[in-house]
VOTOR-726027 format. One line per field, with one value per residue (C-alpha): residue in three letters; y, z, x; residue number from 1. Coordinates in Angstrom, 3 decimals. Each point is the difference from the previous one (the first is absolute). Layout:
VOTOR-726027
code	c(ala,...)
py	c(Y,...)
pz	c(Z,...)
px	c(X,...)
pos	c(NUM,...)
//
This chain:
VOTOR-726027
code	c(met,ser,ser,asp,tyr,gln,tyr,his,lys,ser,leu,asn,trp,glu,pro,glu,asp,leu,phe,ser,lys,tyr,ser,phe,thr,gln,leu,ile,thr,thr,ser,asp,ala,arg,leu,leu,gly,leu,lys,gly,met,leu,leu,ala,leu,ile,met,leu,ala,ile,gly,gly,ala,met,ala,met,thr,met,arg,val,glu,leu,met,glu,pro,gly,ile,gln,phe,ile,gly,pro,lys,pro,tyr,ile,asn,ala,val,thr,leu,his,gly,leu,ile,met,val,leu,ala,tyr,ser,val,pro,phe,ala,thr,ala,ala,leu,tyr,phe,ile,leu,pro,thr,thr,leu,gly,leu,asp,gly,ile,lys,ser,pro,trp,ala,ala,his,met,ser,phe,leu,thr,leu,ile,leu,gly,gly,val,leu,leu,phe,ile,ser,arg,pro,asp,phe,thr,trp,ser,phe,tyr,ala,pro,leu,ser,leu,arg,val,ala,gly,asp,ile,val,trp,met,ala,his,ile,ala,ile,ile,leu,val,gly,ile,ser,glu,phe,leu,gly,gly,ile,pro,leu,leu,arg,thr,ala,leu,ala,trp,lys,lys,lys,thr,gly,gly,arg,trp,ile,asp,met,pro,leu,ser,gly,trp,gly,ala,leu,thr,gly,gly,leu,phe,leu,leu,leu,ser,ala,pro,met,leu,ser,leu,val,gly,phe,ile,met,leu,thr,asp,tyr,leu,glu,ile,ser,ala,ile,phe,glu,pro,ala,arg,gly,gly,asp,ala,leu,thr,phe,leu,phe,met,ser,trp,phe,tyr,gly,his,pro,ala,val,tyr,leu,pro,leu,val,pro,leu,ile,ala,val,leu,tyr,his,met,leu,pro,arg,leu,leu,gly,arg,asn,leu,trp,ser,his,met,ser,gly,val,ile,ala,phe,ser,ala,leu,phe,leu,val,gly,phe,gly,val,trp,val,his,his,phe,gln,pro,asn,phe,thr,val,his,ser,leu,leu,asn,phe,phe,phe,gln,phe,met,thr,met,leu,ile,ile,val,pro,ser,ser,leu,his,val,phe,asn,trp,val,ala,ser,met,trp,gln,gly,arg,ile,ser,his,glu,thr,arg,ala,thr,ile,pro,phe,lys,phe,ile,ala,gly,ala,val,phe,met,ile,ile,val,gly,gly,val,asn,gly,tyr,leu,asn,gly,asn,ile,ala,val,asp,thr,asp,phe,ile,his,asn,thr,tyr,trp,leu,pro,ala,his,phe,his,ala,met,phe,leu,gly,phe,ile,gly,met,met,ser,met,ala,val,phe,tyr,ser,ile,tyr,pro,phe,val,thr,gly,arg,met,phe,asn,gln,thr,leu,ala,asn,leu,his,phe,trp,leu,trp,leu,pro,gly,ile,phe,ser,gln,val,met,leu,met,phe,trp,leu,gly,leu,thr,tyr,his,pro,arg,trp,val,val,asp,tyr,leu,pro,leu,pro,glu,trp,val,thr,gly,gln,phe,trp,leu,ser,ile,ala,gly,phe,val,asn,gly,leu,gly,phe,leu,ile,phe,val,ile,asn,ile,leu,val,ser,ala,arg,trp,gly,lys,ala,val,thr,gly,asp,pro,trp,pro,val,pro,asp,thr,ser,met,ala,asp,gln,ala,val,val,gln,pro,ala,glu)
py	c(-0.280,-1.116,2.605,-0.288,2.601,-2.316,-3.071,2.252,2.286,-2.661,-2.050,0.700,-2.489,0.612,1.385,-2.054,-0.949,-2.945,-0.487,-0.690,-1.952,-2.710,-1.647,0.235,-3.701,1.039,3.665,-1.970,-2.942,0.989,0.405,3.060,2.562,2.995,-1.861,-1.229,3.248,1.613,-2.182,0.476,3.824,0.188,-1.917,2.455,2.774,-1.748,-0.331,3.642,1.286,-2.321,1.434,3.557,-0.196,-1.586,3.149,2.314,-1.197,0.605,3.577,1.103,-1.043,1.738,3.120,1.629,-1.243,-2.292,-3.378,0.569,-2.942,-2.788,-1.123,-0.770,-4.020,0.364,3.411,-2.662,-2.632,2.538,0.967,-3.533,-0.973,3.089,-0.335,-3.927,0.676,2.835,-1.774,-3.545,-0.183,3.135,1.435,-3.651,-1.826,3.326,0.329,-3.518,-0.289,3.526,-1.909,-2.870,1.964,1.550,-2.564,-2.185,2.869,1.842,-3.315,-1.185,-3.362,-1.900,0.142,0.326,-3.220,-2.183,1.476,-2.572,1.580,3.827,-2.728,-1.072,3.606,1.622,-2.882,0.015,3.601,-0.118,-2.830,1.907,3.446,-1.955,-1.582,3.324,1.670,-2.490,0.174,3.900,-0.036,3.126,-0.505,2.663,-0.619,-0.944,-2.591,0.073,-3.289,-0.533,2.809,-2.275,-3.079,1.153,2.854,-0.209,-2.459,-3.649,-0.256,2.075,-3.184,0.182,3.336,-1.984,-2.440,2.863,1.640,-3.512,-0.295,3.282,-0.566,-3.488,2.623,2.742,-3.565,-1.464,3.492,0.782,-3.305,1.319,2.819,-1.569,-2.674,2.705,1.497,-2.848,-0.813,3.035,-0.838,-3.283,1.083,2.802,-1.508,3.598,1.788,0.471,3.627,0.479,-1.551,2.737,1.879,-1.707,-3.336,1.206,1.134,-3.236,-1.567,1.780,-0.176,-3.799,-0.120,1.976,-1.918,-3.136,0.750,2.013,-1.528,-3.026,2.140,0.934,-3.466,-1.211,2.801,-0.506,-3.938,0.684,2.576,-2.558,-2.752,2.269,1.002,-3.765,-0.429,-2.201,2.038,2.780,1.820,3.678,-0.205,1.107,-1.182,-3.610,0.634,1.346,3.068,3.077,1.195,-3.314,0.987,3.602,-1.494,-2.560,2.310,2.976,-1.984,-0.299,3.112,2.071,-1.472,0.068,3.864,-1.685,-1.764,1.939,3.006,-2.054,-1.441,3.592,1.458,-3.050,1.472,3.744,-1.188,-1.333,2.283,3.624,-0.716,-0.749,3.229,2.048,-1.571,-0.369,-1.773,0.177,1.849,-3.246,-3.415,-0.582,1.731,-1.697,-3.193,1.262,0.918,-2.900,-2.320,2.220,0.130,-3.204,-0.783,2.682,-0.562,-3.004,2.195,2.506,-1.743,0.671,3.764,-0.405,-1.181,1.916,2.018,-3.932,0.924,-4.434,0.492,0.140,3.881,-1.570,-1.601,3.263,1.892,-2.827,0.071,3.699,0.112,-2.257,2.168,3.166,-2.321,-1.007,3.733,-0.582,-2.512,1.554,3.689,-1.499,-1.307,3.338,1.879,-2.312,1.063,3.497,0.550,-2.251,2.638,2.686,-0.615,0.884,1.718,-1.732,0.557,1.083,-3.494,-1.137,2.478,-0.571,-3.591,-1.066,-2.769,2.414,2.348,-2.897,-1.089,3.761,-0.001,-3.600,1.683,2.787,-1.763,-2.419,3.591,0.764,-3.057,-1.008,3.058,-0.066,-4.006,0.668,1.720,-3.165,-2.170,2.229,-1.842,3.156,1.934,-2.914,-1.429,3.497,1.742,-1.213,-4.322,-0.146,3.600,0.773,0.561,-3.976,-0.303,3.342,-1.898,-2.985,1.824,1.586,-2.835,-2.482,2.609,2.591,-2.364,-3.178,1.436,2.464,-2.705,-2.418,2.602,0.885,-3.622,-0.758,3.173,-1.208,-3.541,1.193,0.214,-3.237,-2.117,1.874,1.463,3.250,2.995,1.339,3.988,1.872,2.691,-2.251,-1.363,3.595,0.910,-3.519,0.941,3.889,-1.468,-2.536,1.934,2.862,-2.491,-2.582,2.937,1.427,-3.052,-0.928,3.326,0.681,-3.515,1.053,3.331,-2.182,-2.400,3.449,0.891,-3.356,-1.069,-3.740,-3.100,-2.257,2.271,0.085,3.466,2.529,3.053,3.439,1.433,2.979,-1.264,-3.819,1.073,1.840,-2.382,-2.885,1.763,1.097,-3.465,-1.432,2.604,-1.445,-2.952,0.655,1.672,-3.064,-2.207,1.955,-0.053,-4.302,0.616,1.658,-2.475,-2.942,1.720,0.868,-3.310,-1.579,2.641,0.325,-4.053,-0.042,3.271,1.364,1.022,-3.200,0.373,-1.671,-0.007,1.357,2.041,1.534,1.583,2.230,1.053,-1.863,2.522,-2.375,1.155,3.449,-0.433,-1.761,2.759,2.280,-2.533,-3.137,-2.369,-0.837,-3.696)
pz	c(-14.082,3.092,2.945,2.879,2.280,-0.184,0.896,2.826,1.430,2.639,0.343,3.957,2.584,3.362,2.503,2.186,2.027,-2.167,2.489,2.950,-2.337,-0.675,1.804,-1.633,-1.691,-1.507,-1.252,-1.783,-0.878,-1.202,-3.746,0.429,-2.478,2.022,2.743,-2.955,-1.213,3.181,0.985,-2.902,0.009,3.419,-0.716,-3.176,2.523,2.086,-2.966,-1.111,3.411,-0.302,-3.531,1.503,2.555,-2.563,-1.800,3.127,0.682,-4.003,0.598,3.222,-2.293,-3.103,1.984,-0.640,-1.783,1.763,1.976,3.008,1.884,-2.402,-3.201,-3.307,1.072,2.190,-1.913,-2.886,2.702,0.656,-3.721,-0.775,2.866,-0.456,-3.821,0.542,2.631,-1.276,-3.681,1.340,3.564,0.376,-3.423,-1.555,2.969,1.182,-2.957,-0.543,3.399,-0.292,-2.720,1.648,2.323,-2.227,-2.702,1.835,0.188,-3.044,-2.071,2.340,0.602,3.270,0.196,-1.892,-1.738,0.815,3.156,0.556,-2.421,2.016,3.035,-1.723,-1.639,3.846,1.138,-2.515,-0.141,3.670,-0.451,-2.653,1.808,2.954,-2.124,-1.864,3.004,1.158,-3.083,0.129,-3.881,-1.690,-3.255,-0.236,-0.844,-3.107,0.453,-3.238,-0.912,0.649,2.262,2.019,0.078,1.209,1.962,2.661,2.232,1.227,0.870,-3.475,-1.052,2.931,-2.176,-2.954,1.775,1.090,-3.371,-1.017,2.860,-1.141,-3.371,1.296,2.420,-2.584,-2.380,2.898,0.789,-3.588,0.104,2.254,-1.948,-3.534,1.703,1.740,-3.541,-1.891,2.734,-0.499,-3.428,1.020,2.141,-1.678,-3.230,-1.397,-2.396,0.735,-0.973,3.167,2.320,2.306,0.212,2.807,-1.392,-3.032,1.922,1.732,-3.477,-1.151,3.192,0.093,-3.378,0.192,3.354,-1.608,-2.750,1.126,3.457,-1.482,-1.652,3.591,1.488,-2.963,-0.026,3.631,-0.456,-2.476,1.981,2.816,-2.541,-1.567,3.744,0.840,-3.396,-1.491,-2.591,-1.735,-1.965,1.496,0.944,-2.950,1.550,-0.673,-3.113,0.917,-0.797,1.764,-2.661,0.165,3.900,-0.954,-2.538,2.607,2.853,-1.595,-1.969,3.811,1.136,-2.194,0.924,3.342,-0.168,-0.976,2.854,2.692,-2.401,-1.676,3.436,1.824,-3.903,0.549,3.938,-1.338,-2.251,3.165,2.412,-2.216,-1.427,3.511,1.433,-2.732,0.229,-3.753,-2.772,-1.828,-2.811,-2.182,0.329,-3.105,-0.367,3.645,-1.900,-2.848,2.273,2.003,-3.645,-1.699,3.421,-0.239,-3.655,-0.251,3.641,-1.015,-2.953,1.432,2.485,-2.342,1.060,3.371,-1.633,-3.149,0.643,-1.135,-3.000,-0.773,-0.244,-3.703,-1.132,-1.746,3.304,2.232,-2.595,0.718,3.448,0.044,-2.115,2.085,3.267,-1.340,-1.223,3.751,1.056,-2.067,2.386,3.228,-1.240,-0.502,3.535,1.848,-2.924,1.195,3.397,-0.335,-2.100,2.618,2.674,-2.383,-1.538,3.353,3.004,2.983,2.863,3.475,1.820,-2.906,-0.224,3.447,0.343,0.703,-2.842,-2.518,0.604,-0.217,-3.262,-1.490,1.237,-1.667,-3.771,1.068,0.014,-2.979,-2.243,1.369,-0.371,-3.283,-2.049,-0.076,-0.876,-3.908,0.854,2.018,-3.381,-2.581,-1.068,-0.475,3.312,1.731,-1.139,0.119,2.858,2.598,0.436,2.729,2.050,2.323,-2.408,-0.129,3.749,-0.421,-2.680,1.917,3.450,-1.188,-1.187,2.949,2.737,-1.624,-1.200,1.892,3.086,-0.133,-0.917,2.977,1.957,-1.445,0.285,3.276,1.606,-1.939,1.669,3.184,1.414,-1.216,1.263,3.859,0.034,1.411,-2.275,0.128,0.887,-2.646,0.896,0.258,-3.867,-1.342,1.571,-1.706,-3.220,0.083,0.834,-3.069,-2.933,0.479,1.313,-2.809,-2.658,1.254,0.416,-4.128,-1.268,1.812,-1.180,-3.776,0.612,0.979,-2.983,-2.041,1.415,-0.550,3.428,0.258,1.381,2.246,1.530,3.698,-0.650,-2.128,-1.407,2.285,-3.209,1.120,-1.867,1.577,3.355,0.281,-1.703,1.991,2.915,-0.660,-1.491,3.323,1.893,-2.176,0.691,3.945,-0.687,-1.734,3.210,2.197,-1.694,-0.071,3.901,0.234,-1.687,2.273,3.205,-1.408,-0.918,3.279,2.216,-1.556,-0.015,4.027,0.633,-3.269,-0.537,-0.963,-2.851,-0.723,-3.598,-3.134,0.725,-3.069,-0.958,-2.999,-2.001,-2.929,-2.793,-3.105,-1.467,0.749,-2.080,-2.605,-0.502,-1.040,-1.569,-1.137,0.360,-2.938,-1.199)
px	c(-26.575,1.151,-0.263,2.839,-1.612,-2.769,2.124,2.054,-2.506,-1.869,3.225,0.630,1.643,-1.549,2.548,1.767,2.810,1.629,2.733,-2.371,-2.026,2.836,2.442,3.394,-0.298,-3.072,1.492,2.818,-1.272,-3.635,-1.401,-1.904,0.718,0.125,2.302,2.162,0.485,0.385,2.587,1.700,-0.064,1.306,3.370,0.488,-0.558,3.035,1.920,-0.590,1.176,3.249,0.833,-0.935,2.910,2.133,-0.986,0.530,3.387,0.775,-1.184,2.265,2.870,-0.647,-1.028,3.612,2.897,2.595,-0.394,-2.203,-0.407,-0.292,2.713,-1.256,-0.493,-2.684,-1.219,-0.510,-1.434,-2.597,-0.529,-0.673,-2.505,-2.151,0.024,-0.968,-2.914,-1.441,-0.612,-0.477,-0.726,-2.180,-1.460,-1.225,-1.410,-1.967,-1.845,-0.507,-1.672,-1.848,-1.702,-0.779,-1.779,-2.307,-0.561,-2.919,-2.138,0.721,-0.667,-2.917,2.148,0.056,3.525,3.222,1.178,2.701,0.837,2.606,2.288,-0.431,1.002,2.986,1.029,-0.089,1.934,2.418,1.275,0.110,2.760,1.420,0.234,2.041,2.426,0.340,0.614,2.828,1.726,0.038,1.088,1.895,-0.922,-2.357,-3.746,0.167,2.566,1.881,2.298,2.999,0.109,-2.785,1.843,3.640,-0.203,-2.564,1.403,0.250,-3.816,-1.107,-1.665,-2.367,-1.294,-0.135,-2.485,-2.094,-0.169,-1.503,-2.125,-1.204,-0.786,-1.947,-2.042,-0.804,-1.491,-1.840,-1.527,-1.821,-1.424,-2.787,-0.528,-0.073,-2.548,-2.291,-0.208,-0.858,-2.730,-2.000,-0.357,-0.902,-2.108,-1.601,-0.370,0.623,2.007,3.711,-0.183,-2.947,2.284,0.723,3.582,1.154,-0.510,1.985,2.889,0.083,-0.315,2.673,2.325,-0.099,0.865,3.105,1.074,-0.681,2.150,2.694,0.977,0.932,3.012,0.857,0.867,1.175,2.974,0.340,0.523,2.883,1.433,0.265,1.174,2.428,1.397,0.553,1.783,-2.450,-1.101,1.850,-3.065,0.304,3.947,1.910,3.397,-1.305,-1.788,-2.876,-1.946,-1.351,-1.986,-1.795,-0.584,-1.359,-2.252,-1.684,0.351,-1.605,-2.639,-1.331,0.880,-1.465,-3.839,1.232,-0.925,-3.566,-0.400,-0.314,-1.707,-2.501,-2.450,0.378,-1.108,-2.887,-0.391,-0.372,-2.940,-1.543,0.232,-0.122,-3.712,-1.365,2.094,-1.319,-3.713,-0.316,1.288,3.622,0.002,0.650,-0.428,1.441,3.391,0.725,-0.776,2.345,2.691,0.277,0.088,2.576,1.970,0.683,0.235,3.131,1.270,1.793,1.664,2.294,2.224,3.244,-0.194,1.316,3.109,0.431,3.004,1.698,1.281,-0.066,-3.607,-0.614,-1.176,-3.185,-1.217,0.550,-2.021,-3.010,0.325,0.311,-3.448,-1.596,1.118,-1.607,-3.118,-0.633,-0.607,-3.279,-1.935,1.734,-1.110,-3.497,-0.646,1.266,-2.317,-2.516,0.385,0.604,-3.438,-1.908,1.029,-0.715,-3.340,-1.890,0.264,2.078,-1.882,1.612,-0.600,2.463,2.568,-0.011,0.688,3.885,-0.296,-1.445,2.930,2.849,-1.554,0.164,3.672,0.649,-1.606,1.926,3.300,-0.739,-0.358,3.284,1.878,-1.665,0.689,3.714,0.156,-0.124,3.935,0.642,-1.208,2.038,2.700,2.577,-0.872,-0.232,3.298,1.797,-1.773,-1.799,0.552,2.402,-0.791,-2.886,-2.308,-1.632,0.237,-2.468,-2.108,-0.593,-0.307,-2.852,-1.966,1.036,0.455,-2.479,-2.865,0.247,1.252,-3.257,-2.305,1.393,-1.072,-3.358,-1.022,1.132,-1.610,-2.984,-0.472,1.297,-3.305,-1.235,2.477,0.495,-3.160,1.194,1.339,3.109,1.345,-1.464,2.604,2.856,-0.942,-0.277,3.377,1.542,-1.544,1.074,3.687,-0.321,-1.152,2.448,2.761,-0.615,-0.291,3.123,2.100,-0.957,0.602,3.577,0.890,-0.966,1.982,3.196,-0.447,-0.184,3.454,1.597,-0.108,1.047,-2.085,1.327,2.484,1.015,1.804,0.198,1.959,-1.090,-1.182,-2.442,-3.126,0.675,0.602,-3.012,-2.514,1.331,-0.590,-3.534,-0.754,1.091,-2.308,-2.922,0.823,-0.265,-3.654,-1.108,1.497,-1.642,-2.935,-0.060,0.909,-3.120,-2.218,1.398,-0.540,-3.896,-0.783,1.528,-1.435,-3.361,-0.493,-0.380,-0.929,-1.752,-3.627,-2.427,-1.519,-3.690,-1.264,1.572,3.204,0.072,-3.801,-0.045,-2.859,-1.379,0.982,-0.347,-3.543,0.791,3.271,-1.435,-2.081,2.974,2.447,-0.636,2.666,1.783,0.104)
pos	c(1,2,3,4,5,6,7,8,9,10,11,12,13,14,15,16,17,18,19,20,21,22,23,24,25,26,27,28,29,30,31,32,33,34,35,36,37,38,39,40,41,42,43,44,45,46,47,48,49,50,51,52,53,54,55,56,57,58,59,60,61,62,63,64,65,66,67,68,69,70,71,72,73,74,75,76,77,78,79,80,81,82,83,84,85,86,87,88,89,90,91,92,93,94,95,96,97,98,99,100,101,102,103,104,105,106,107,108,109,110,111,112,113,114,115,116,117,118,119,120,121,122,123,124,125,126,127,128,129,130,131,132,133,134,135,136,137,138,139,140,141,142,143,144,145,146,147,148,149,150,151,152,153,154,155,156,157,158,159,160,161,162,163,164,165,166,167,168,169,170,171,172,173,174,175,176,177,178,179,180,181,182,183,184,185,186,187,188,189,190,191,192,193,194,195,196,197,198,199,200,201,202,203,204,205,206,207,208,209,210,211,212,213,214,215,216,217,218,219,220,221,222,223,224,225,226,227,228,229,230,231,232,233,234,235,236,237,238,239,240,241,242,243,244,245,246,247,248,249,250,251,252,253,254,255,256,257,258,259,260,261,262,263,264,265,266,267,268,269,270,271,272,273,274,275,276,277,278,279,280,281,282,283,284,285,286,287,288,289,290,291,292,293,294,295,296,297,298,299,300,301,302,303,304,305,306,307,308,309,310,311,312,313,314,315,316,317,318,319,320,321,322,323,324,325,326,327,328,329,330,331,332,333,334,335,336,337,338,339,340,341,342,343,344,345,346,347,348,349,350,351,352,353,354,355,356,357,358,359,360,361,362,363,364,365,366,367,368,369,370,371,372,373,374,375,376,377,378,379,380,381,382,383,384,385,386,387,388,389,390,391,392,393,394,395,396,397,398,399,400,401,402,403,404,405,406,407,408,409,410,411,412,413,414,415,416,417,418,419,420,421,422,423,424,425,426,427,428,429,430,431,432,433,434,435,436,437,438,439,440,441,442,443,444,445,446,447,448,449,450,451,452,453,454,455,456,457,458,459,460,461,462,463,464,465,466,467,468,469,470,471,472,473,474,475,476,477,478,479,480,481,482,483,484,485,486,487,488,489,490,491,492,493,494,495,496,497,498,499,500,501,502,503,504,505,506,507,508,509,510,511,512,513,514,515,516,517,518,519,520,521,522,523,524,525)
//
């Protein structure tokens, strides 16, 4: 059986200042996996800053009832840009780029395969982002037709093209992941089951991207042709069917949840054994979890619109069952991480590292977001109580801001010494963590509370009910705490790149505890 720790424990890059070593042109055009990953992560972090600014705008407006400083249309513009940026321009690109960075060394390869596709994915995403910002759509991040065809302004067609380009970008981004995972098999001739779990994440994530992203581009294309009145597929006024849009859009939309989750799960499987200094609890359960997540992940999309009673009840029940079933592979991953930490002593060196703290926070938040997922999948509860309330934003903010946001920071802090040759300020990084962990947790819990009090989504104003006023006020405070944490992160990495302490050797040395732990707890197969 493969030992992921043996794969990862000696995988160190020499700390160096890549920004001084390469010219700007080389940084942009090189096929070095580290630089491909780095530029993708930096672009995603810029998008995170912009999307976060949209969130801060909404939080100021919602801090108390009434219209404070922006009206309904600018507010929905902010909601739309925030959602689209966070899902399509930050989460997926960052996760994919992070996996680019680590894959060659974890799989023992010279580089990632098809780097041209990674380059084109990067450039296509930039073009799509520019068109999205110019169009300033107000059709929300789920861009439901026919709303997205007729009420979003005269240049909404730019947003339709942006959606097409994002789908192309994601498809291209999946090619290097899949081909690099396949290259491991070709080079080593080993059994698939022995491939490192980071490779399994690349295989699964690549397939998710290649199979789901074309549907996003197709939806964008049909929206464009419907808008131009070349076709009438989604528009009921001209003989189309909005339910067709729902099926097509959410066929992409639910796998889209896994497009950032799976690559970052793969990166976590790379980082955790190295920081713990021992094997994972179970390699086999990780393989099973990735495989099952892929197989079931394409069978749950209808739960996103199950309150729509035009969907046949038997179909609804099938998708409810599949939604409950997908809890199993997700839980396998979480149990594997917790058991890996639980099975032996975690050294002081590991507990003190910033990457490990953010990993622990990410695991905690995915548990918080996951344990309520069965309520979202339950037809009766979802339809009658929570679907159009703040409960749903609470669920996906726990997964996206909680797990993906925390893991993004774990990854970036981990690679920072290797790409700048300097160490970030530990005090500021700790402050960032201790602002984010309670800030994100509080934000999610307050959203759940508002959902249970039936606070509706999407609204710029709300009734002055005591529970709503109190919830929104403290939700805004939690959002500002998270914004402050991110600002500290940005200042830290920019200042430390110039004046941080120079790093030589391994910046994350941890004791090798694998033999001692195996004497106490035999890793499960």
